[in-house]
Each structure stands twice: as structure tokens, then as C-alpha cells.
C-alpha positions in Angstrom: 65.1 57.1 143.0 65.5 60.3 144.9 65.1 59.8 148.6 62.5 62.5 148.8 60.3 60.7 146.2 60.8 57.4 148.0 59.8 58.9 151.3 56.7 60.5 149.7 55.7 57.2 148.2 56.1 55.3 151.5 54.1 58.0 153.2 51.3 57.7 150.6 51.3 53.9 151.1 50.9 54.4 154.9 48.2 56.9 154.3 46.3 54.6 152.0 46.5 51.8 154.6 45.1 54.1 157.3 42.5 55.9 155.2 40.9 52.9 153.6 37.4 53.7 154.7 36.9 56.2 151.9 38.0 53.6 149.3 35.6 51.1 150.8 32.7 53.6 150.5 33.6 54.2 146.8 33.9 50.5 146.2 30.5 49.8 147.7 28.9 52.5 145.6 30.4 50.9 142.4 29.3 47.5 143.5 25.8 48.7 143.1 26.4 49.1 139.4 27.8 45.6 138.8 31.5 45.6 139.8 32.0 41.9 140.7 35.2 41.8 142.8 35.2 44.4 145.5 38.7 43.5 146.7 40.2 43.9 143.2 38.4 47.3 142.8 39.7 48.5 146.2 43.2 47.3 145.3 42.9 49.3 142.0 42.0 52.5 143.8 44.7 52.1 146.3 47.4 51.4 143.7 46.1 54.3 141.6 46.4 56.7 144.5 49.9 55.6 145.2 50.9 55.8 141.5 49.4 59.3 141.3 51.5 60.3 144.2 54.6 58.9 142.7 54.0 60.7 139.4 53.1 64.0 141.1 56.0 63.9 143.6 58.6 63.0 140.9 57.5 66.0 138.9 57.2 68.3 141.9 60.5 67.4 143.6 62.7 66.6 140.6 60.9 68.8 138.0 60.6 65.9 135.5 59.0 62.6 134.8 60.3 59.5 136.3 63.0 57.5 134.5 62.5 53.8 133.7 64.8 52.9 136.6 62.8 55.1 139.0 59.5 53.6 137.9 61.0 50.1 138.4 62.0 51.1 141.9 58.5 52.4 142.5 57.1 49.0 141.4 59.6 47.3 143.8 58.4 49.4 146.7 54.7 48.7 146.2 55.4 45.1 145.6 57.4 44.8 148.8 54.4 46.2 150.7 51.7 44.4 148.8 50.9 42.0 151.7 50.2 45.0 153.9 47.8 46.4 151.3 46.1 43.0 150.8 45.7 42.6 154.6 43.9 45.9 154.9 41.6 45.0 152.1 40.8 41.6 153.6 40.0 43.1 157.0 37.4 45.6 155.6 
């Protein structure tokens, strides 16, 4: 994966970890309508934000969609940082 895209993804992960209050507010709002697992819902939002950034940055920086190899690298990056993401969710 292009280093610029990798850096953008890592920055987005860091941002998601720091700015988790907004995600928590959304999660609590949806809990009112019957979402059972707040932690899973929060994780889904965070991963969605990071994936959106990956998709956008790949198109913006490289001018094309990600290749299969680049997507696999993206998955490796978020998997490697999954414990950080889970810890933030647990500590909410």
C-alpha cells in the first residue's frame, strides 16, 4: 500500500481512538431503539469510519480504488491495532 494511504489510515485510527465520545453518543441513541450490544455497535461505527477513510484516501491519493493486496494490508493494519480499539470501547 502507498505510504501516504497507510499514514492516513493510521491517523484515522488514532483519531477514532481519541474522538470516541461522539461514537458513544450515537450508540446510546441507538440503544434506545433496541440495539442489544453497545460495544459491537461502537466497534462497527469505528471500523466503518476507518474503512471510509481508507477508501476515500486511496481514491484521493492514488486516483483509483484499492487493489486486493492493498485491502488486505488495510485489514492487517486494523487487526494489528484491534486491541487498542477494544480497550477504548471497554473504557467508555
